[in-house]
N, C-alpha and C positions, 0 to 999 in steps of 0.2 A: 471589540468583536472577538469572540472566542474562535480558536482554530484547532482543528484536529486533522491529523494525517492518517489515512487508512491505506494499507498496502497488503499485497498477498498474491499468490500465484493466480494465473488466469482461471476463471470459472470456479473459484473457491467459494463464491457467494458474497463477495464484498458489497455489491449493489443491493442485494436483498437485505443484508444486515444493516446497511445504512438507511434504507427506506423504513424498515421496521423500527429502528432506533429513533429516527426523526419523528415518527408517529408517536412513539412512547414519550418523547420529550414534551410534546403537547404545546409547543410554542406557536405563536400566530402564523398563519399561512404566509409564506414568502419571506420569513425572517431567517430561515436556514437555507443556505445555498451550497452547491457542490461544484467543484472543478474536477473534471475527469481527465486524467492523463493516460493515454493509451499509445499503442505502437502503430497499428495499421488501420483498424476500424473499430467502431463501437456502436451499439444500439441502445446503450444504457440511458442516453439522453431522452429517449422516448419514454422510458419508465419514469424518469424524474419529472418529465413534462406532464405525464398523466396525473402525477400527484401535486402538480402546481409548485414544484420546487425549482427555483432559479438554478440554471446549470450552464456551464461552459465546457466544451470538449476540445482537447488538443491532441494531435497525433505526432509522435516523435519521428515517424518515417524511418529514414536511414540513420538517424541520430540515436545514440545511447539514451534509453529512457531516463536514466538518472541525470545526465547532462541536460536533457530537455526539461526535466522537472525544475532543476535549480536555476535554469535560465529564465523560467517563466513564473516562478512561484511569487516573486515580489509583485508582479503585475496582477496575479490572481488575487492577492490580498487587496490591492488597490481597487479591483473590480468589486470585491465583496463590500468594501467600505462605501463605494459609490452606490451600491444597491441597498445600503443601509441594513446589512445582514447582522443578526445577533450571533450567528454561528456559521463559520465557513468550514466545510469538510473537503479535503482533497482526497481523491481516489486514484491509485495507480497500481499497475500490475508489475510485480517483480519477475520479468520475463526470463532472466538468466539466473535467478536465485542469488545473484550477487548484489542486486540493487538494494539500496537502503535510503529511501526518500524521507528520512527522519531528521528533524531539526531540534537542537538542544533547547529545552524549555517548552516545546510544543508537544501536546499529548499525541503519542504514536501508537497505532493499533495495527497488528498483523492478523489477517484472517486466513486460516488454513482449513483444509477439508479433511475430515476424519477418515474419508474413504481413500485418501491418497497413499496410504501405507504407513505402518507404524514407525518406519525409519525416516519419514519425510521431514520431521522437525530437525533432524541432524543434517539435512541436505540443503536447507534454505539459506543458511548463512546469516549475515548481519541484519537482514530484513526481519528475522525473528529474534535474533540475539539482542538487538537494541530496542525492541518494542517495549512499551509500558504495559500494554494489554495484548494478550493473544486470544483471539476469538476463534473457537473451533465450531465449524458448521457440520451438518449432516451426522451429528453424533447420535441422533435418534434412530439411525439405520443400523448401527452396530451394537454389539453387546456392551454391558457395563464393564466387563473385563477389558475389552478393546479400548473403551474410552479412558480407563484408568492407565493402561499402558501408554496410550498416546499422550495423555497429560503428563505422565512421568518423563517421557522422552522430551517433551517441551521444557520441563523444569531442568533437565540435564543440560539443555542448551542455554536457557535463560531462567535462572533461579529467582530473579526479582520480579518477573512479569506476573500480572494477575491473569489467570486462565478462566475464561468465561465460555461456556457452551451455549450457543445460540441456534435456535431453529429459524431459518430464514423464511419459512412458509407461515408458521403460526406466530412468530415473534417471541416465543418463549425464551427467556434469558436476557432480553433487551433492557429490562428494568435496571439491572446492575450496570450495563453498558451506558445507558442514558444518564445514570447518576454520575458516572465518570465524565461524560461529555459536558454535563452542566457545571462540573467543577474545574473544567479546563481553564488554562490561563488566558486572560484577555490581552490582546496585542493591538498595537497601533501600526507597527511596521516590523519587517523582518531584517531590515538593514543592519549589518554587522553581526547578526546571529550566525552560528556555525552549524554545519551538518554533524550528525552523531558519528558518521563513518565516512571514509573517503569513497569517492566514486570509482567505478571500474576505469582502468587506464589502458588506452590503446591509441598510439599515434603511429600508424604504419602505412605502407603503400595501399593496403586494402581499404583503409579508412577513406582514402581519397579517390576511390573508384576503380582500383586495379582489380582485374578478375582472373588474370593468367596465373597458373600455378608453376612454381619453380623458384629455386634460390635466387636466380638472376633478377626476379621481379620483386623480391622481398627486401624491404628496408624499414628502418625505424624500430619501434618497440616490438620485439618478438620474444616468444617463449617457446622453447623446444623441449620435447620429451627425450628421455634417454632410453633407448631400446637395448635390452640385453642380447648378447650374441647367442 
């Protein structure tokens, strides 16, 4: 089974890109499945269901999305194998721009929105920096000059990534993305593989349910700002 991880900021167009790319792959119905990792809620399973794509959805809730991902990804692979999938795609939103749900040796795709601002690629962090492919959506709405500046800023952060502009409505640009998907590495298990980047770290009183503000209630891993007089 081939595996691809797709990540990106919320509402950047990940689901539309995945749906159009699956259609471009042209594989038998039911042979490509998706596991959606989200925080609180999602309606994407409805869209996948309408296209007869096997899908599972999980919500991190109060848990860090990265920790939720790595705690469940091995079972996601087992689910894909039980379903007899040829391709398994995981989709997750980098809600804090610090998340990086990428695994060494697994094709990693970051989807970002061209309307989010020219400096956005510099703000996303490891989710973009460690991606193999950066997919840019909504590029048809901006000028050619804006697309080039956006692409330049992506290369400033990740010079090795392949940048592909994709139209999530028409599917334009998915041919190159589908080609990369078809060349992804086949896996049997993720056991003993490693993440490309460390997960966000926070073990403090607020992690365990504390809501009160003040030094007296704060303990564990904390990071404080220095304010000038």
